[in-house]
C-alpha positions in Angstrom: -76.8 8.5 -57.6 -78.3 5.0 -57.1 -78.3 2.5 -54.3 -78.4 -1.1 -55.5 -79.8 -4.1 -53.5 -76.4 -5.4 -52.7 -75.4 -2.1 -51.0 -73.4 -0.8 -53.9 -73.6 3.0 -54.4 -73.4 4.2 -58.1 -72.6 7.7 -59.2 -73.0 8.3 -62.9 -72.3 11.3 -65.2 -72.6 11.9 -68.9 -69.1 12.8 -70.2 -67.1 13.1 -73.4 -65.4 10.0 -74.7 -62.9 8.4 -72.4 -60.5 5.8 -73.6 -59.6 2.6 -71.7 -56.3 4.0 -70.6 -58.0 6.8 -68.8 -60.5 4.5 -67.1 -57.7 2.2 -65.9 -55.8 5.2 -64.5 -58.7 7.3 -63.3 -57.9 6.7 -59.6 -54.2 7.5 -60.0 -53.1 10.7 -58.3 -52.6 13.6 -60.7 -54.2 11.7 -63.6 -55.8 14.3 -65.9 -57.9 14.0 -69.0 -57.0 16.2 -72.0 -60.2 18.1 -71.5 -59.5 19.1 -67.9 -57.0 21.8 -68.3 -54.8 22.6 -65.2 -56.7 20.2 -63.0 -54.9 18.1 -60.4 -57.6 15.4 -60.3 -56.7 14.1 -56.8 -60.3 13.7 -55.7 -60.8 10.2 -57.1 -57.4 9.1 -55.7 -58.4 10.3 -52.3 -61.8 8.5 -52.7 -59.9 5.3 -53.6 -57.7 5.5 -50.5 -60.5 6.3 -48.1 -62.6 3.4 -49.6 -59.7 1.0 -49.2 -59.1 2.1 -45.6 -62.8 1.5 -44.9 -62.6 -2.1 -46.3 -64.5 -1.2 -49.4 -64.1 -1.3 -53.2 -64.3 1.4 -55.8 -64.3 1.0 -59.5 -65.0 3.0 -62.6 -66.7 2.0 -65.9 -67.5 3.9 -69.0 -70.2 3.0 -71.5 -72.3 5.0 -74.0 -70.8 8.3 -72.8 -71.7 7.6 -69.2 -68.9 7.4 -66.6 -70.0 5.3 -63.6 -68.2 5.2 -60.2 -69.3 2.3 -58.0 -68.6 2.0 -54.3 -69.2 -1.2 -52.3 -68.5 -1.8 -48.6 
């Protein structure tokens, strides 16, 4: 976890390869990656809804096997 000077909070994690379709849909409810068997994956959907209700912004990026979730309020 990292706090940037502009107040953005970044969470990052090393992960297997994720394609652009998965990154674009990562905050959609019940979106699952092939490697996450039987997972409902609603956590990021809930995070997106709570962030929006709080007037913030959440986004995901993927580069060099690192998935990064950024929150800004």
